C-alpha positions in Angstrom: -30.0 109.9 -43.2 -29.3 111.0 -39.8 -31.4 110.8 -36.6 -31.0 112.9 -33.8 -33.1 113.4 -30.1 -34.2 116.9 -29.2 -34.5 117.1 -25.7 -37.2 118.8 -23.4 -35.8 121.5 -20.9 -37.0 122.6 -17.4 -35.8 126.1 -15.8 -34.9 125.3 -12.0 -34.3 129.2 -11.9 -36.0 131.9 -13.7 -35.4 135.5 -13.4 -36.1 138.9 -15.1 -33.2 141.6 -14.9 -35.4 144.2 -16.9 -36.1 145.1 -20.4 -33.5 145.7 -23.1 -33.2 148.4 -25.9 -33.8 145.5 -28.4 -37.2 144.9 -26.9 -36.1 141.6 -25.5 -36.1 141.0 -21.9 -33.0 140.3 -20.3 -33.1 137.1 -18.3 -30.7 134.9 -15.6 -32.1 131.2 -15.8 -30.8 128.1 -14.6 -31.9 125.2 -17.4 -31.9 121.7 -16.9 -32.3 119.2 -20.1 -34.8 116.1 -19.4 -34.6 112.5 -21.3 -37.7 113.1 -22.9 -37.4 114.0 -26.5 -38.8 114.0 -30.1 -37.0 112.3 -32.6 -35.9 114.2 -35.6 -34.9 112.2 -38.7 -33.3 113.9 -41.7 -33.0 112.9 -45.1 -30.9 114.2 -48.2 -32.9 114.7 -51.3 -31.8 116.9 -54.4 -33.3 120.2 -53.4 -36.2 121.9 -51.7 -36.9 121.5 -48.0 -39.9 119.5 -47.0 -41.0 118.4 -43.4 -43.5 116.2 -41.5 -44.6 115.5 -38.0 -46.7 113.2 -36.6 -48.6 115.9 -34.2 -51.8 117.0 -35.9 -52.2 120.7 -36.3 -48.1 121.7 -36.1 -46.9 123.8 -38.8 -44.8 122.1 -41.6 -43.4 124.7 -43.5 -41.5 128.2 -42.6 -43.5 128.7 -39.7 -42.0 125.7 -37.8 -38.9 126.1 -36.4 -36.8 123.2 -37.6 -37.6 124.1 -41.3 -36.3 127.5 -40.6 -33.3 125.9 -38.7 -32.7 124.0 -41.7 -33.1 126.7 -44.6 -30.8 129.2 -42.3 -27.9 126.6 -42.2 -28.4 125.5 -45.9 -27.9 129.4 -46.7 -25.4 130.1 -44.3 -23.2 126.9 -45.4 -23.9 127.3 -49.4 -25.5 123.7 -49.0 -26.2 122.3 -52.3 -29.0 119.7 -52.1 -32.3 119.5 -49.6 -33.5 117.8 -46.8 -36.9 116.1 -45.8 -37.4 116.3 -41.9 -39.4 113.9 -40.0 -40.4 114.8 -36.4 -41.8 112.4 -33.7 -43.1 114.6 -31.4 -43.1 113.7 -27.8 -42.3 116.8 -26.3 -46.0 118.7 -25.3 -46.4 121.7 -27.5 -46.6 125.5 -26.2 -45.6 124.4 -22.9 -42.9 126.0 -21.4 -40.6 123.2 -22.4 -38.6 124.1 -25.6 -39.8 121.7 -27.8 -39.7 123.9 -30.9 -36.5 124.8 -29.9 -35.3 121.2 -29.2 -36.3 120.1 -32.8 -34.5 123.1 -34.4 -31.3 122.2 -32.5 -31.7 118.7 -33.7 -32.0 119.6 -37.0 -29.1 122.0 -37.3 -26.4 119.0 -35.7 -28.4 116.9 -38.1 -27.8 119.2 -40.9 -24.3 119.5 -39.9 -23.9 115.6 -39.7 -25.6 115.0 -42.8 -23.8 117.4 -45.2 -20.3 117.1 -43.2 -20.3 120.8 -42.5 -17.8 120.1 -39.5 -19.4 123.1 -37.5 -18.4 123.4 -33.7 -21.5 123.6 -31.6 -20.2 127.3 -30.8 -20.8 127.8 -34.4 -24.1 125.9 -34.5 -25.3 128.2 -31.5 -24.4 131.0 -33.0 -26.8 130.2 -35.8 -29.7 129.1 -33.4 -29.6 131.9 -31.5 -30.7 134.0 -34.7 -34.0 132.1 -35.1 -34.5 131.1 -31.2 -33.2 132.4 -27.8 -33.7 128.5 -26.5 -32.0 127.0 -29.2 -28.5 127.3 -28.1 -28.9 125.5 -24.7 -31.1 122.9 -26.7 -27.9 122.3 -28.7 -25.6 121.7 -25.5 -27.7 120.6 -23.0 -26.8 119.5 -19.6 -27.3 122.1 -16.8 -26.8 125.3 -17.7 -27.0 129.4 -16.8 -28.2 131.2 -19.6 -28.2 135.1 -19.5 -29.0 137.8 -22.2 -31.7 136.8 -24.1 -30.9 133.4 -23.1 -28.3 132.7 -25.9 -25.2 133.6 -23.5 -24.5 130.4 -21.4 -22.1 128.8 -19.1 -22.0 125.7 -18.4 -22.8 124.3 -14.4 -22.0 121.7 -12.5 -24.4 118.8 -13.3 -27.7 118.8 -11.4 -28.1 115.5 -9.8 -29.7 112.9 -11.5 -33.3 113.3 -10.6 -36.7 111.6 -11.3 -38.9 114.3 -13.0 -42.8 114.2 -13.6 -44.3 116.8 -16.1 -48.3 117.7 -16.0 -49.3 120.1 -18.6 -52.7 121.3 -18.1 -55.4 121.9 -21.1 -54.8 125.7 -21.6 -52.5 127.8 -23.6 -50.0 130.4 -22.4 -48.7 133.0 -24.6 -45.0 133.9 -23.9 -45.1 137.5 -25.0 -48.4 137.8 -22.7 -46.5 136.5 -19.7 -43.3 139.0 -20.1 -45.6 141.7 -20.6 -48.1 140.7 -17.4 -44.8 140.6 -15.2 -43.7 144.0 -16.3 -47.1 145.3 -15.4 -47.1 143.4 -12.2 -43.6 142.1 -10.8 -43.2 140.0 -8.1 -41.1 141.0 -4.8 -39.4 137.6 -4.6 -36.6 136.5 -7.0 -34.3 133.6 -7.1 -30.6 133.6 -5.8 -29.0 132.1 -8.7 -25.8 132.8 -7.1 -26.8 130.6 -4.2 -28.3 128.2 -6.5 -24.9 127.8 -8.4 -22.8 127.7 -5.3 -25.3 125.0 -4.0 -25.1 122.9 -7.2 -21.0 123.0 -7.1 -21.2 121.6 -3.9 -23.7 119.0 -4.8 -26.5 120.2 -2.2 -29.7 119.4 -4.0 -31.6 119.9 -0.7 -30.1 123.9 -0.9 -30.3 123.8 -4.4 -34.5 123.4 -4.2 -34.5 126.3 -1.2 -33.2 128.6 -4.4 -35.5 127.4 -7.3 -38.2 129.9 -8.0 -39.5 131.2 -11.6 -40.5 134.7 -11.4 -43.0 134.0 -14.0 -45.0 131.6 -12.1 -47.3 133.9 -9.9 -48.0 135.8 -13.1 -49.1 132.6 -15.0 -50.8 131.4 -12.0 -53.0 134.4 -11.5 -54.3 133.9 -14.8 -54.5 130.0 -15.0 -55.2 128.6 -11.2 -54.9 125.1 -12.6 -51.0 125.5 -12.2 -51.3 126.1 -8.9 -53.9 123.3 -8.1 -51.0 121.0 -10.2 -48.3 122.3 -7.8 -50.4 121.5 -5.0 -50.9 117.7 -6.4 -47.1 117.2 -6.9 -46.8 118.1 -3.5 -49.4 115.6 -2.1 -47.9 113.1 -4.6 -44.5 113.4 -2.6 -42.3 115.9 -4.7 -39.3 117.3 -3.1 -39.8 120.3 -5.3 -42.4 121.5 -7.9 -42.6 124.7 -9.9 -43.7 125.9 -13.3 -41.3 125.5 -16.2 -40.7 128.7 -18.6 -43.8 130.8 -18.9 -45.8 127.4 -18.5 -48.2 126.5 -18.3 -46.3 123.0 -17.8 -45.8 122.2 -13.6 -42.8 120.0 -12.8 -42.2 117.9 -9.8 -38.9 116.6 -8.9 -39.0 113.1 -6.7 -36.7 111.1 -4.7 -37.7 107.6 -6.5 -39.5 106.3 -9.6 -42.5 104.5 -7.5 -43.2 107.7 -6.0 -43.4 109.6 -9.1 -45.1 106.7 -10.9 -47.8 106.6 -8.7 -48.3 110.4 -8.6 -48.6 110.3 -12.4 -51.2 107.5 -12.2 -53.2 109.9 -10.0 -52.7 112.8 -12.3 -54.4 110.6 -15.6 -56.9 109.6 -13.6 -57.9 112.8 -12.2 -56.8 115.8 -14.3 -56.8 116.2 -17.9 -53.1 116.8 -18.1 -50.7 115.6 -20.2 -48.5 113.7 -18.1 -44.7 112.7 -18.7 -42.2 110.8 -16.5 -38.7 111.4 -17.0 -35.6 112.3 -15.6 -32.8 115.0 -15.8 -30.2 114.4 -18.5 -26.6 115.6 -18.6 -25.1 117.6 -21.4 -26.2 116.8 -24.8 -26.2 113.2 -25.7 -28.0 111.5 -28.7 
């Protein structure tokens, strides 16, 4: 039996560079892992794959990315034996926080340990990219510039340790819809990733914040004004920066200290229907 954490992520920048020949979008995004994590426990069994999850309504078959990750690594590595996967969810679902990818990444790492396969992180990332663009990042964590479909990664200087408040409104956002809507009405403003990375290398968080932007944010805000409302609430609550993560709808705020963030979290819990989590940035993958 092994137990692995699958960590949530936020996008500190997200730019779309165009549509690729394979139908995917070319992106350039600075991704940041968080302490908020699902707990994935893998137990060896004689054969087959079974999965349990403590969140009602989540798939427990091949539609689940963790299940698919176990099936893929078993096939590619010729594993003789099965596995039971138990997932304790803490990352909000369909939230732009890569919860499913985090579970799949943890499953790949757990299967590697459980069956003593000896695969490197790079080899695990190649497997993960076959089933999800965010899985390679979820395997390595920390602060990373992801390009291509998100599977090409460049490790960056660590973003300074920062308190993060997450608020997911009770709406669903389809990632394909968000990208299609972007194609129809692309925003004029784009993040300057080069400036962000330079500021990061110098340890200048204030300058990093000046260059944080998500091109999908205006798209999702137009359809779901609650995203804009939550960002305003974050600012009023003392956030030094507030953005939407991924295609949304989760809004995050960066705070200078825990008491200010905790007070903002209390207000969100009392006055909105948001799913609220208080967490912090996390460095490269840590169990």
